[in-house]
Structures are given as C-alpha cells and as structure tokens.
C-alpha positions as CSV (number, residue, x, y, z in Angstrom):
1,M,46.4,34.0,-49.4
2,T,46.3,36.4,-52.5
3,G,47.9,35.5,-55.4
4,S,47.9,31.8,-55.0
5,T,47.2,28.9,-57.2
6,P,43.7,26.4,-56.7
7,E,46.2,23.7,-55.7
8,G,47.4,25.6,-52.9
9,P,50.4,28.7,-52.5
10,R,53.8,27.7,-52.8
11,V,55.3,30.0,-49.6
12,L,59.5,30.3,-49.1
13,V,59.8,31.1,-45.4
14,T,63.3,32.3,-44.7
15,G,64.8,31.9,-41.0
16,A,62.5,29.1,-41.0
17,G,63.7,27.6,-37.4
18,G,63.7,30.2,-35.9
19,F,61.2,31.7,-33.3
20,V,58.3,33.9,-34.9
21,M,58.8,32.1,-38.2
22,S,58.7,28.7,-37.0
23,V,55.3,29.5,-35.5
24,L,54.3,31.2,-38.8
25,I,55.0,28.5,-40.5
26,A,52.8,26.2,-38.1
27,R,49.8,28.7,-38.2
28,L,49.6,28.8,-41.8
29,L,50.0,25.5,-42.7
30,G,47.5,24.8,-39.9
31,T,45.0,27.2,-41.9
32,M,45.7,26.4,-45.2
33,P,45.4,22.7,-45.9
34,A,46.7,23.2,-49.8
35,A,49.7,25.4,-48.9
36,R,53.5,24.2,-49.1
37,V,56.3,26.0,-47.3
38,T,59.9,25.7,-48.4
39,A,61.6,26.5,-45.2
40,L,65.0,27.7,-45.9
41,D,67.6,28.4,-42.8
42,L,71.2,28.7,-42.7
43,A,71.4,25.8,-39.8
44,P,69.3,22.2,-39.7
45,L,66.2,22.5,-37.4
46,D,67.1,21.8,-33.8
47,A,64.6,19.5,-31.8
48,A,62.5,22.1,-30.6
49,A,61.3,23.4,-34.0
50,T,61.4,19.7,-35.3
51,A,59.1,18.6,-32.7
52,Y,57.0,21.8,-32.9
53,L,56.5,21.5,-37.2
54,A,56.1,17.8,-36.8
55,P,52.5,17.8,-38.1
56,W,52.9,19.2,-41.1
57,R,56.8,17.5,-41.9
58,D,55.0,16.3,-45.8
59,R,54.5,19.7,-46.6
60,I,57.6,21.0,-45.6
61,D,60.4,20.9,-47.6
62,F,63.4,21.9,-45.1
63,V,66.4,23.1,-47.2
64,L,70.0,24.3,-45.7
65,C,70.9,27.4,-47.4
66,D,73.0,31.2,-46.2
67,V,71.1,33.6,-47.8
68,T,74.2,35.6,-48.6
69,D,75.2,32.9,-50.9
70,R,73.6,33.8,-54.2
71,V,74.7,31.1,-56.2
72,A,73.3,28.3,-54.0
73,L,70.4,30.6,-52.9
74,A,69.1,31.0,-57.0
75,E,69.1,27.0,-57.6
76,V,67.2,26.4,-54.1
77,V,64.6,29.4,-54.5
78,G,64.7,28.4,-58.5
79,A,63.5,25.0,-57.7
80,A,61.1,26.0,-55.0
81,A,59.3,28.5,-57.4
82,P,57.9,30.5,-54.6
83,E,54.3,32.6,-55.2
84,V,54.7,33.7,-51.9
85,V,57.9,34.8,-49.7
86,V,58.2,35.5,-46.2
87,H,61.5,36.9,-45.6
88,G,62.3,36.6,-41.9
89,A,66.0,35.5,-41.8
90,T,68.5,37.8,-39.9
91,I,70.7,38.2,-37.5
92,T,69.2,39.6,-34.1
93,H,70.9,42.6,-32.0
94,V,73.7,41.0,-29.2
95,P,75.7,43.7,-28.3
96,A,78.9,42.0,-28.1
97,W,78.3,40.7,-32.1
98,E,78.8,44.7,-32.8
99,Y,82.5,44.4,-32.1
100,E,83.2,40.3,-32.3
101,R,81.3,40.2,-36.0
102,P,79.6,43.2,-37.4
103,H,79.4,42.6,-41.2
104,G,76.8,40.0,-40.3
105,F,74.1,43.0,-39.7
106,I,74.5,44.3,-42.8
107,D,75.2,41.2,-45.2
108,V,72.5,39.2,-43.9
109,N,69.1,42.1,-43.0
110,I,70.5,43.8,-46.1
111,S,72.4,41.9,-48.8
112,G,70.5,38.7,-47.7
113,T,67.6,40.6,-48.3
114,L,68.0,41.9,-52.2
115,N,69.1,38.2,-52.6
116,V,66.4,36.5,-51.3
117,L,64.3,38.9,-53.6
118,E,65.6,38.5,-56.7
119,A,66.5,35.1,-56.4
120,A,62.6,34.5,-55.9
121,R,61.8,36.9,-58.7
122,A,64.1,34.8,-61.4
123,A,62.4,32.0,-60.3
124,G,59.0,33.3,-62.2
125,A,56.2,32.6,-59.8
126,L,56.1,35.4,-57.2
127,R,53.1,37.4,-56.7
128,R,54.0,38.9,-52.9
129,V,56.3,39.4,-50.5
130,L,56.6,39.9,-46.5
131,H,59.3,41.5,-45.6
132,V,60.1,40.7,-41.8
133,S,61.7,44.1,-40.2
134,S,61.6,45.5,-36.5
135,A,60.6,48.3,-34.1
136,A,64.8,48.7,-34.0
137,V,64.8,50.6,-36.9
138,Y,63.2,53.7,-34.3
139,G,65.9,54.0,-32.5
140,G,66.0,55.2,-29.1
141,G,64.1,58.5,-29.7
142,D,64.4,61.9,-28.2
143,P,65.0,61.7,-24.4
144,T,63.7,65.3,-24.5
145,V,60.1,64.5,-25.7
146,A,57.8,62.6,-24.2
147,P,57.5,59.2,-25.1
148,A,54.0,58.3,-27.3
149,A,53.1,55.6,-29.6
150,L,55.1,55.2,-32.5
151,A,53.3,55.1,-35.9
152,E,54.7,53.8,-39.2
153,E,55.0,57.4,-40.9
154,E,57.7,58.4,-39.0
155,R,60.2,60.2,-40.9
156,F,63.7,60.1,-38.7
157,F,64.6,57.0,-37.6
158,R,67.8,56.6,-35.5
159,P,69.0,53.4,-35.6
160,S,71.0,52.7,-32.3
161,E,73.0,49.4,-33.1
162,Y,73.5,47.7,-36.5
163,Y,71.1,45.2,-36.3
164,G,68.7,48.2,-36.4
165,I,70.0,50.0,-39.2
166,G,70.6,46.7,-41.1
167,K,66.5,46.2,-40.9
168,L,65.8,49.5,-41.7
169,G,67.6,48.7,-44.8
170,G,66.2,46.1,-45.5
171,E,63.0,47.5,-45.7
172,L,64.2,50.6,-48.4
173,V,65.5,47.4,-50.1
174,A,62.1,45.5,-50.2
175,K,60.2,48.6,-51.6
176,R,62.2,49.8,-53.8
177,F,62.0,46.2,-55.1
178,S,58.7,46.6,-55.3
179,E,58.3,49.6,-57.0
180,L,60.7,48.3,-59.7
181,H,58.6,45.1,-60.4
182,G,55.4,45.8,-58.8
183,I,55.3,42.9,-57.0
184,P,53.7,43.9,-53.2
185,A,55.7,43.6,-50.3
186,P,54.6,44.9,-47.2
187,V,56.8,45.4,-44.5
188,V,55.9,44.2,-41.0
189,R,57.9,46.0,-37.5
190,F,57.8,43.6,-34.8
191,T,58.4,45.1,-30.7
192,R,58.8,42.2,-27.8
193,V,57.3,39.4,-29.2
194,F,57.2,36.5,-27.1
195,G,55.8,33.6,-26.6
196,P,56.5,29.6,-27.7
197,M,59.1,28.6,-29.5
198,E,61.3,31.4,-28.1
199,R,64.7,29.8,-27.4
200,P,68.6,31.0,-28.2
201,T,69.5,30.4,-31.6
202,G,72.2,30.9,-34.1
203,G,70.7,34.5,-35.0
204,R,69.1,34.8,-31.5
205,K,70.5,34.7,-28.3
206,L,68.7,37.3,-25.8
207,M,65.3,36.0,-24.3
208,H,62.2,38.4,-23.4
209,L,61.2,38.7,-20.1
210,P,58.1,36.7,-20.4
211,R,60.1,34.0,-20.7
212,A,62.0,33.9,-17.5
213,M,58.6,34.5,-16.2
214,M,57.9,31.1,-17.2
215,A,60.5,29.2,-16.3
216,H,60.0,30.6,-12.4
217,L,56.2,30.2,-12.5
218,L,56.9,26.1,-13.6
219,A,59.8,26.0,-11.2
220,G,57.4,27.7,-8.6
221,T,60.3,30.0,-7.7
222,P,59.8,33.6,-7.6
223,I,61.5,35.7,-9.8
224,R,63.9,38.4,-8.4
225,V,63.3,42.0,-10.2
226,T,64.6,45.3,-9.2
227,E,63.2,48.2,-7.9
228,R,63.2,50.3,-10.3
229,S,62.0,48.4,-13.0
230,R,58.0,49.0,-11.2
231,A,58.3,51.9,-13.3
232,T,59.2,50.4,-16.5
233,A,56.2,49.3,-19.4
234,G,56.7,48.0,-22.8
235,D,54.5,47.3,-25.8
236,W,55.1,43.7,-25.6
237,I,53.2,41.0,-28.1
238,S,52.9,37.1,-28.2
239,V,54.1,35.3,-30.9
240,E,50.6,33.8,-31.8
241,D,49.2,37.1,-32.1
242,V,52.1,38.2,-34.4
243,A,51.8,34.9,-36.3
244,E,47.9,35.8,-37.1
245,A,48.5,39.9,-37.9
246,M,51.3,38.4,-40.9
247,L,48.9,35.6,-42.3
248,A,45.8,38.6,-41.8
249,I,48.4,40.8,-44.3
250,L,49.3,37.8,-46.4
251,G,45.6,37.4,-46.8
252,T,44.6,41.2,-47.9
253,E,45.5,42.6,-51.2
254,H,45.2,45.7,-50.3
255,A,47.7,45.4,-47.6
256,N,50.6,46.6,-48.7
257,G,52.5,49.4,-46.8
258,I,54.5,49.1,-43.2
259,Y,53.0,47.4,-39.9
260,N,53.4,47.7,-36.5
261,I,52.6,44.3,-35.3
262,A,52.2,45.3,-31.3
263,T,49.6,45.2,-28.3
264,G,49.2,48.9,-29.0
265,R,49.8,50.3,-25.5
266,P,52.3,50.6,-22.6
267,I,51.9,47.4,-20.8
268,P,53.1,48.4,-16.9
269,L,55.6,45.6,-15.6
270,P,53.6,44.8,-12.5
271,E,50.9,44.4,-14.9
272,M,52.7,42.0,-17.3
273,L,54.3,39.7,-13.8
274,A,50.8,39.6,-12.4
275,A,48.9,38.3,-15.6
276,A,51.8,35.0,-15.7
277,P,50.8,34.9,-11.8
278,V,54.8,34.3,-11.2
279,A,55.7,35.1,-7.4
280,V,57.6,38.3,-7.4
281,D,61.1,39.2,-5.1
282,W,61.2,43.1,-5.5
283,V,65.4,43.9,-4.7
284,P,67.0,46.6,-4.2
285,D,68.6,48.0,-7.6
286,D,72.0,47.0,-6.5
287,A,71.2,43.4,-5.6
288,P,71.3,40.1,-7.7
289,A,68.6,39.8,-9.8
290,D,66.8,37.7,-12.4
291,A,65.5,40.8,-14.4
292,D,66.4,44.8,-14.1
293,F,65.0,47.0,-16.5
294,D,66.0,51.2,-16.7
295,P,62.7,53.3,-16.6
296,A,64.8,55.9,-18.6
297,L,64.4,53.6,-21.6
298,R,60.8,54.6,-23.0
299,H,61.7,56.6,-25.9
300,G,62.0,55.4,-29.4
301,Q,61.8,51.7,-29.6
302,H,61.2,51.4,-26.2
303,A,58.1,53.2,-26.1
304,W,54.5,51.8,-27.6
305,Y,53.7,51.2,-31.1
306,D,50.6,52.6,-33.4
307,I,48.7,49.9,-34.6
308,A,45.9,51.9,-36.4
309,A,46.8,50.9,-40.0
310,L,47.0,47.2,-39.1
311,R,43.7,47.6,-37.8
312,R,42.2,49.4,-41.1
313,D,43.5,47.6,-43.6
314,T,43.4,44.1,-42.1
315,G,40.8,43.8,-38.9
316,W,43.3,42.4,-37.2
317,E,42.9,43.1,-33.5
318,P,45.7,42.1,-30.4
319,R,44.1,39.6,-27.5
320,P,44.5,41.1,-23.9
321,I,47.8,40.8,-22.6
322,A,46.2,38.7,-20.2
323,A,45.1,36.6,-22.5
324,Q,48.6,36.1,-24.0
325,I,50.7,35.5,-21.3
326,A,48.1,32.5,-19.9
327,S,48.1,31.0,-23.3
328,Y,51.8,30.7,-23.2
329,A,51.9,29.4,-19.8
330,T,49.6,27.1,-21.1
331,W,52.1,25.9,-24.1
332,A,54.9,26.7,-21.6
333,R,53.4,23.6,-18.6
334,A,52.9,20.9,-21.8
335,N,56.8,22.1,-22.9
336,P,58.6,22.6,-19.6
337,A,61.8,22.2,-21.5
338,A,61.5,25.2,-23.9
339,V,61.0,28.0,-20.9
340,A,65.1,27.8,-19.4
341,A,66.3,30.7,-18.2
342,E,68.2,32.6,-20.5
343,P,69.8,35.9,-20.5
344,L,67.2,38.8,-21.3
345,S,67.0,41.5,-23.4
346,A,63.5,43.3,-22.2
C-alpha cells in the first residue's frame, strides 16, 4: 500500500460493519500482516460481521461514531491518526426513505464525506484517501439512445434518486479536497455488488439477486422469476473482486482517478441463474415471483460499465462471472443463515 509507515499502514475504514467494507477489511488485514484498521461505524458490529472479522480482531479498533457529528469524529479520528482513509459510510437507496428520512442521503453522503476527510487531515498523518461512490451517479440514462458501456469520463450525470445525488456530491467533495490539499483521493463506483456478507444493515435494506439465488440453492427449491425477466441483463460483480480492486488502487501510487468496479459486460439473467446453478420456475409476469426485473431498465446505471481505466492503472481483472458465483455458493454453503431471502433491488 502506498504512503505507509515501516510498521504498516494505519487505515481508517468508515461504514466498517457494512457489506463491502467488512470484506475489504478482511482482505486488507489478510494480505498486510503489519496493517492496523480503525473500523468506524454508526452501530455496533452485528453477529455476522463480528464472526467474519474475528480472525483479525487484535488488529482492529472498533469505534462507534456518526460521520455527521464533527466533534465526535474529530476526537476518534484524531486518536487514530490514519495514514489511509477508505470512506465507505453511506445510506443506500430505499424508495420509502426518500419520503420518510430524506435528509440522511445528503447529510451522510455529502456532509459526512467532508467531515471524515477534514478530521483525517487534521490528525496530521493522512497520505491517501479512497472514496467509495456508486453507479447511481449515472442515473437512469437516456432511453432514446442505445445502451452502452458507461465510462467514468461521462460528463452528464442525471441521478434519479437522493442516494445518487448524495453520492455524486460526495465525489465532488473528495476531488476538491484532493485538489486543495494535495492528498490523492481516487473514487470507486460500484455496480450490482453481491457475495459474502451481503445482508440487511442500518444503511442497506435491499438485497441483490444472487443472495436470493443462494437461499433457493441451499433450500433445494426453485426460484420463481417472471418471464419478462429473461430479456434483462446486468453488470453484477462479486464483493470479493471489488475488494481486490480497491486494494489494487490503494497499492498503486498513480491510481488517482475515478474507477468503475464491475465485471464490464452485460450479463444476461439466464446466465446468472445457470451459474449457481439454481432451479428456476419461469412464471407469468402477473404471478407471484421471487424476482421480477423490467427489461426496459437497460440505460444509465442499469447498463454495463467500462472498466478500462481500472485495468490500465492497476492491472486488475474481474474473474469470470461463473467463478464469482461459484465462490459465493461455497461461502453460502458454509454460512447458510447468512443468505435468507430478503427484498430484492436487482
């Protein structure tokens, strides 16, 4: 990892108890024996995260803090004096929350970003930031134009929900912070991430399709999917591949851009289902179903993603989707309670 001291980097990870960040922490500590992580989250670790991170417990300092609380944040981040920050704290999209608790999308995803970065800078040791964004910044796209791979250089953004607006604002904050203070702050945009540790948390309620696939695979029951869903595709990516990509960025000094992290192609839904392999009942569009996807949603954030910049700057490559699914299935069989069915996003 670039910008680290001889005894190993001190890394602050925000949103540490969440899906992607918990896997990142495990990968980071598993590959860097001298690293130490301050794991910051709003809520205590749940049983799943506690068990998952147990092998590295002696190198993790867990702290409870709200990224919107500047005073508390300055205290805990000042004590940690991180050299590297991975800012993953967020509130993800839940449609009802746009009505019930809309301020959180902006307070956490924009103001919280600035609060974390300034607290880390004030601590005096900060050398590098990795800011976690989302493909939601691309919005729904233009349905009059044929869908194509989205590149990071896209200049026209049309986020279609408060979450995407907040994530785009957070990106702008991170990049301006980098310009002002000369601290590298690459940005990563995730697509449809699935895999170990995906579960409902305080900031994440909607699960992706592969989790439901695993639940049915383990139960030996078919997953019911609407007929119209046959025509859909998505750019899914395993959290294990995402974590490796993030570590590659952190370990590459010149990697200071904005990077899509994805498999990089449209993956037809039948191909995803066959990779498990899980039995499928294709049901009429108006019948009860475990999964229903609109084939019209194939533009903007629903399309697929150009990963050329990430390949060029780090040499990272995603595994074939079949290998990603197989790895998840192995983990799910060892952790069956972790893949209970939940409401789906995509």
